[in-house]
C-alpha positions, 0 to 999 in steps of 0.5 A: 277905546271908542276909537278902537271900536270905530277902527274895527268897524271901519275895517269890518266894513272894508272887508265886507266891501271887498267881499261884495266886490269879489262876490260879483265876478264869482257869482257871474262865473258860477252862473256861467258854469251852471248855464254851461252845465245845463246846456251840456246836460241837455245836449248829452240828454239829446244824444243819449236819447237819440242813441237809445232811440236808435238802439230801440229801432235796431232792436225792433228791426232785429226782433222783427227779423227774428220773428220772420225767421221763426215764422219761416222755421215754423212753416218749414216744420209744418211742411215737414210734418205734412211730408212725413204724414204723406210718407207715412200714408204711402208706407201704409199703402205700400205695406198693405197687400190689397192697397199695393194690388190696387196701385199696380192695377190703377197704373196698368189701367192707365197704360191701357187707356193711353195706348189702346181704345175701349173694346181692344181690352176689358177689365175683370174678364172671366177667361175660364169657366170658373169664378176667377177673373183676370184684372185685364185682358186684351181682346185679340181676333179669333175664329168665327168672330170669337175673341181670344183673350190675352191675360195681364195681371199686375203684381207688386212684391214690395216686402221682398223687393224693399228687403233686397234693396236694404241689403244691397245698401248696407252691402250684406252679401248674405242678406242680398242672396237670401232676399234675392232668393225670396224675390225669385221665389215670389215671382215664380209663384206669381207666374204659376198663379197666372198660368193656372188661373187665367190661361186656357187656350183656345179661349185665351192665348197660350201665354200670359203677362205679369206686370211689375209697376216699377222699373226698379223692380222690373230691372231687379227681376230681369237681373235674376239668373234664369228667372225670365227663362224659367217663367216662360219655359215652365208657365208661359209667362212674360214679365214686363215693366211700365216701359216694356209694356208700353212698347208691347201695347204700341206694337199691338196697336199697330197690328190691330190697325194692319188687321183692320185694313186687311179685314176691310181690303175686300170692301175697299176693292169692291168700292174701287170696282164700283167706282171703275164701273161708274167711271166707265158709264160716266165716260160713255155719257161724256162721249154721248154729250160730245156727239150731241155737241158735234151734231149741234155744231154741224146744225149751227154751221148749216144754219149759219150757211143758210143765214149768209145765203139769205143775207146775200139774196136780201142784199141783191134785192136791196140793190135792185130796188136802188137801181129802179129808183135811180 
């Protein structure tokens, strides 16, 4: 029995020894595996951290670009709002009768200032013996130094013109005819007002000028059949736009210069006559100077002759003295 127990103990010790021998390599492998796992984990963590950092940087850059674009969009919206406000203000101006009149008047004044000189035109001129005053009038020379005024009035029938343009854009034939007739009637009304208020010969010319401040409006008016001819025939009114008025004023300016030359031509001839008379006197003076110079020359020549005679006599005296001494 004791022997069996001893054998069992020996067997158990052998088994434990074998287990100890087997545990050494196993522990080494476990440690190596654990170390490898830790290294792999550290490497993966660095890679994941770098990827996350890269994604964060790209995200921040993308967010910054989005922010800049939103800022640009906001700026553009602000500019559009400002433009809308400006358009609204312009629309209010153009829909206000008094403001439209002031706009046309300012444009007309600028043209007159650019081409004529102050004194060749006046502003708010009373051309008749009433309280009526025309916006601008050109001063033309009249009899006895009195001016003859050429009245110019600016008109801007925006509502009728815009209504006609809208009808033309949509191609509504009936609306085009209706709006065109209203514009025709309005222009004729303006022509009659200018004729009745501002034309009164001989204080004024026998015709007046209706100024339209836009080329589009002017072109639409001159396309109306019989409108210009009717204004000239019935009310002695000439319709002009910015370009035609500039050409008309330039022609007037050339006429003013020619007239100024003609008015001063007598003074020029008097001046030339005076110069001719003075030139004749100057020629006489030069002739007298020349005569004096010639007389002086003769006197000098006579003096030179006498000098030569005296020199010869002195030379003879010197020679006689030398002969006596020898």
